[in-house]
N, C-alpha and C positions, 0 to 999 in steps of 0.2 A: 861646757859639754852638753851634747845632744844625744838623746835616745830616740831611736826610729824604730817602729814596729810595722812590718807588713803582714797581713794575714791573707792566706790563700786558700781557696776552697774550689774544688771542682769534681766531676766524676772520675777523672784520670790522674790520680794523686802521683803515680810514677812519672807522668809527662810534666806535671807541675813541678815535682821535686828536680826533675832534669833541667828545667828551665831555670829554676832558682839556683842550682849549682853553676849553671853556665853564667848566670848574671853575676855571682859573686867571685868568680875566678880572678877578676883583676883588682878586687877591693884592696888587696894588700899594697898594690902600686899607688894607692891614692894617698897623699900626704893629709894627715888628720884622721885616718881611720884608726879606731882603737880595738874594736871587738866586733864579732859577729857570731850568732848561733842560729842554726836552722833546727826547729823543733816542730815534732808531729803529735797531735793531740791522740791520746790513745783510744778513745772511744769514737771518734768522728774521722774524717778524711781532712780536717783542718791542718794546715802547715803555717808555721810563723817563722818569720825571720826577724830576729832581735839584733840591732846593730847600735854601736856607740861611735860618735864622732867627736872630733875636736870643736867642730861648730857647723853651723848649716851650710857654709860654703863648701867644706870639705865633703859633707854628704852630697851636695848638688853636683860637685865635680864627679863623684862616682855615679850618681844617678844619669848624668848625661851620657856614660859609657854604656848603660844598659839598653839604649836605644829601643829597638822594637821587639823587645823580649815581651811575649805575650802575657807571662804570668805577672810580671811587673806592670805592665800596662793596665792590667785589669785590677790591679791592687792599688788602694789609696794609702799611702803611708800616713801613721799617725806619729807626730813629733812632739817630743817632751824635752824640755830643758831640765838638765840634771841639776837639782838643788843640794843634794847630799848623797855621799855614797860609803859604804862601810864594806870591808872585805875580810 
């Protein structure tokens, strides 16, 4: 399992949030997608997309669909292998 975190920041948070929402519209159509959460920090304009994937290949299949989305192009994803989870 893979966890991917994108952090977005910019002067126009509404535009960035719109681009993020556009970018994740197709996420449910990707085999291996598990979960996505868009979060806004309360005291800054930072927005974070937290997502979970079956493996890196599943994530890359989705990342290829994002294409020229400016928010995603400007964000470098952080990838973590999930070692353990509890719910």
